[in-house]
Residue, then its C-alpha position, 0 to 999 in steps of 0.5 A: m523370553a517375555h522380558s524380551y518380547n516386552a522389550r522389544q515392544q518398548l522399543e518398536f513403539f519409541l521408534l513409531l513414537g519418533i517418525v510421528a513426532s518428526f513428521w509433526f515437525i516438517t508438516s508444521s513446520h512447512a505450514s507456519s513458512t506458508k502463513k505470515a505472522k502479523p509483522s511489527p512494521g519497520l522494526d528494521i529496513s530489509k535490504g533488497n527493497p530497492i527504495d529504501d536500499c537507495w536512500y537508508r545508510g544507517q543515520k545519514w538519512l537524518h542529513n540528507r532526507q530528500k534523497l527519498a525523492a530520487c528513490g521512487i519507483g514505477f509510475g510514480a517515480d517521477a515524482q519529486g514532492g517537495k525536493g529543493g524546497s525549504i525544510y517545514e518543521v510541523t511543531s503542533a498537531e493543532d488544526d485550524p482549517a479556517s485559518p491554519k496557523e503556522g507549524t500546523l500540517r495544515h499550514a504547511v500543506t496549503q503553502a503555495n511552494p515547494l516544502w519538504i513536511v517533517f515533523q518535530a515529535d511524535m503526533t496523534f492528529v484528529l482533523k476537523e476536515e479532510l486535509i488537502i495539500s498542495s502541489y510539489k509537497t511531501i510528507d516526510a514522517r521518517g523518525a516520527q510516529i506520526l497518526f491521523n486517528g478517528s477523523w477527517g481523511i487526506v486528499v490530493q486533489s488536482v496537484t501534482h508533485v506529492i509524495i506522503h511518505g512513513i504516516h498511520v491512517t486509522g478510523c476515519q469516518r464519513p462526517p456529516g457536512y461538507f469541505s467549507a475551508n475558504y483559503s483560495r488556493m485549494p479546491k473545494r469539493s462537496e461531501f467526505d465519503g470515507d477513504g483513507i488516502k484520496i488521489i483525484d485528479s493528480q498527477h506525479i504520487w508516490v504513497d509509501h510506508c504508509r499504514i491504512s486502515y479502518c475506514a469508513d469507505g476504501l484505505l485508499d482511491v486513485t480516480v478521475s483522470s489521475n496519472y503517475i502513481s505509485v503506492t508502494n510498500n505499505y501496511f494495508e488492513h481492517n477494511r472491506k474496500v482497499m484500493l479503487m483505480g479508476h473514477s466510474p464506468s462513465w469516466v473514460a480517461d482515465k484510459q490513460m492511467q498508468a499506476t504501481v503497487a508494489f512490495n504492499y502487505f495486504g493483511e487481516g482483514a483486508m476483503e476485496r480492492m487490491p486493487r480494484c481497477r477501471y479502465g488503464n494500466f496497472h503493474v500489480v507487483n511484488n506485493y504480499y496477500w493474505e488470506w483474502g475474504v472475498y478477491a484480491i484484485g478486481g476489475s471492469s471496464a477492460p483495464t489492463i493487469f499484469s501481475e507480476g511476482n506477487y506472493f498470495i496466500a488464500g484463505n477461505a476465498k481462492q480466487v485471486t481475481r475477480r471480474m464486475d463485468n464483462s469488458s473482459g480486458n487484459w489480465c495475466s500473471v507472470n511469476d506470481i506465487f499461489l498458496n493454500g488452493a490460491y489461483f488465477i484467472s487470465s484473459g485477453e492476450p497472452k503474457n507475452s503480448t506488446a499489449y502490457d506495454l503499458a503496464k509495466s513499470f519497473k523489473a521485479l524481484a523474484s517471488h520468494r523474496i518477498p515475503k521478507i521485502t514486505s516484512h518491512s512494510g508501513p511505517l518504520q522506526l529509524l529512532 
């Protein structure tokens, strides 16, 4: 009888152990599904991304690079870049701001005619001054690994129709001194403040599939009457200030700004400004937010922010939104996913109001698809 009782105890013990193990597996699987491991950017292209589906057909893109210019979405969709211009192949990472040599990137971006700029091989640039891009240029890094490392950043100022695709910018510093290039076509500026990419007083600009991190100031700024902007498929990480849109409270001309922020991955160490908006109309749509440090979407000076189809996973900070003044503006959330306690505070007009019409730029994808879509943010590895 004692032997039978011990056998029953053992059976009950193993049944209980099995239940506990099953419960642990289910809960841990659920937890892992809501936490996204740091992706390896560009291992392939995820089908379903309307931008990439437009131009990528296996290796056929190599023979029609300029097809990319027809694939933009959002307010910057009409950006032509260097479409219709010659292909300019960069053969050297050398940088001479005073007298740019043919075959270098700085020589390419300062030319007056439209150019589609590509790279002969993988290159690392250490800029000696900020790289200022002239109108009707495409920087197309597909097929090469192009790194701007530990130096000055990239400036798009007082120009139109620029596309920047597939570069990696990291370690931008705030060097002493002033911009001093003397070629006449380029506007002179004062002191460089350490942004990765800075867009100033420019229209029809598209930044796609870039990776930006560790900059002295912001990763990407859009200011001073810039308009018709799309920021898509980028990987932002490791910086306090990520993205500023709108120059200052006194620069009321930014009320005209329309900008689309879509399919981006806001990842590890991204603290705030994803984006931070002043005035203007902003479609923040189908992005992935991973454990922001302070807030995700911020604003002041009465912006209109239409947050749609995003995927928010909170860390210690739970609130998605932050207002920097009492101007309120119109903020709404439509079909966003909030996990781990994340929440969005709306204000102003309700989400079905026509007040948001100028902040809607394309039909959003279903938010549950965003983890897969954004797993291929940043530069793509195509060859």
